C-alpha positions in Angstrom: 84.2 110.4 74.1 83.7 108.2 71.1 80.5 109.6 69.7 81.2 113.4 69.8 84.4 113.2 67.7 82.3 111.4 65.0 79.8 114.3 65.1 82.5 116.9 65.0 84.1 115.2 62.0 80.9 115.6 60.0 81.5 119.4 60.1 83.3 120.6 57.0 84.7 123.8 58.6 87.6 122.1 60.3 91.2 122.6 59.4 93.4 119.6 58.6 95.1 120.0 62.0 91.8 120.1 63.9 90.6 117.0 62.1 93.8 115.1 63.1 93.3 116.2 66.8 89.7 115.0 66.7 90.6 111.7 65.1 93.2 111.3 67.8 90.6 111.9 70.5 88.3 109.3 68.8 91.1 106.7 68.6 92.1 107.4 72.3 88.5 107.0 73.3 88.3 103.6 71.6 91.6 102.6 73.1 90.3 103.6 76.6 87.2 101.4 76.1 89.5 98.5 75.1 91.6 99.0 78.2 88.5 99.1 80.4 87.4 95.9 78.8 91.0 94.5 79.4 90.8 95.3 83.1 87.4 93.5 83.2 89.1 90.6 81.5 91.8 90.6 84.2 89.0 90.3 86.8 87.5 87.4 84.9 90.9 85.7 84.6 91.5 86.0 88.3 88.0 84.7 89.1 88.3 81.8 86.6 85.5 83.0 84.3 87.5 84.3 81.4 86.8 82.7 77.9 90.2 82.6 76.3 90.1 82.7 72.5 93.7 82.7 71.2 94.6 83.2 67.6 97.8 83.9 65.6 98.9 87.5 66.2 101.6 89.3 64.3 103.3 90.7 67.4 105.6 93.3 65.8 102.5 95.1 64.5 101.0 95.1 68.0 104.3 96.5 69.4 104.4 99.2 66.8 100.7 100.1 67.5 101.5 100.5 71.2 104.6 102.6 70.4 102.5 104.8 68.2 99.8 105.2 70.8 102.5 106.2 73.4 104.1 108.7 71.1 103.0 111.8 73.1 104.2 110.2 76.4 107.6 109.5 74.8 107.9 113.0 73.4 107.0 114.6 76.7 109.9 112.7 78.4 112.3 112.8 75.5 112.4 109.0 75.3 112.6 106.9 72.2 111.6 103.3 71.7 113.7 101.4 69.2 112.4 98.1 68.0 115.1 95.6 66.9 114.1 92.5 65.0 116.7 89.9 65.7 116.8 86.8 63.5 114.2 88.4 61.2 114.8 89.8 57.8 113.2 93.2 56.9 109.5 92.6 56.3 109.4 89.2 58.0 106.6 88.6 60.4 106.7 87.2 63.9 103.5 85.4 64.9 102.6 84.4 68.4 99.6 82.6 69.8 97.4 84.7 72.1 94.7 87.4 72.1 95.6 90.7 70.6 93.9 92.9 73.2 95.7 91.1 76.0 99.0 91.4 74.2 98.4 95.1 73.6 97.6 95.7 77.3 100.8 93.8 78.4 103.0 95.8 76.1 101.3 99.1 76.8 101.9 98.7 80.5 105.5 97.5 80.1 106.3 100.4 77.8 104.6 102.9 80.1 106.7 101.6 83.0 109.9 101.7 80.9 109.2 105.3 79.8 108.4 106.5 83.3 111.5 104.8 84.7 113.8 106.0 82.0 116.0 109.1 82.3 115.0 112.0 80.1 116.4 111.8 76.5 117.2 108.1 76.7 116.3 105.1 74.6 114.3 102.0 75.3 115.3 99.0 73.2 112.7 96.3 72.3 114.4 93.2 70.9 112.1 90.7 69.1 113.7 87.3 68.4 112.1 84.4 66.6 113.7 81.2 67.9 113.0 77.6 67.0 109.6 77.1 68.5 109.0 80.3 70.4 109.6 84.0 70.3 111.4 86.1 72.8 110.8 89.8 73.5 113.2 91.7 75.7 112.6 95.3 76.8 115.7 97.2 78.0 115.8 100.7 79.5 118.2 102.7 81.7 115.8 103.0 84.6 115.8 100.8 87.7 113.1 99.3 89.8 113.3 101.0 93.2 115.0 98.7 95.8 112.0 99.1 98.1 109.6 97.3 95.7 112.0 95.1 93.8 110.8 91.8 95.5 107.1 92.7 94.9 107.3 94.6 91.7 105.0 92.3 89.7 102.4 92.0 92.5 99.0 93.6 92.4 98.8 97.2 93.6 102.5 97.7 94.0 103.7 101.2 92.9 106.1 103.8 93.9 106.8 107.4 92.9 103.9 107.7 90.5 101.2 110.2 91.5 98.4 108.4 89.6 99.9 104.9 89.6 97.5 102.0 90.2 100.1 99.3 90.7 98.4 97.2 88.1 100.7 97.7 85.1 103.4 95.1 85.8 100.8 92.8 87.5 98.9 92.7 84.3 
């Protein structure tokens, strides 16, 4: 999945649109590999063998990256994600301490759940607040967690109403 797009891009007979689609396939393949590695990391965390290497991460850029990667999913449902930076001036950064790939996986799963649970043509609000010694990120949507799974929503393998749901999204 990652190698063939590189070979195709070496061809000069592609239109601009074809190149964009192939580049998108390549990026998605790399992202899929990152997510597979993230699931392996979850296994390592659960088994106590994970080597955590935190660093300073600009979290708004991670959130924007996830939003961009989920653009097709949002368009299909008619849902928009609005990112609101509270207590931050335009251009200010919001750094957190963690691992970028783990943060990406967390937001990817939370956004996917918010998109899937939201009514068509609605908006998801992501509020990023920089407080004194920590940051707070709140995700609001108009959907609701089904009553039947509300008490176990964040447990492993809990899912409802998703044909291909694994029940790992909110657990992660």
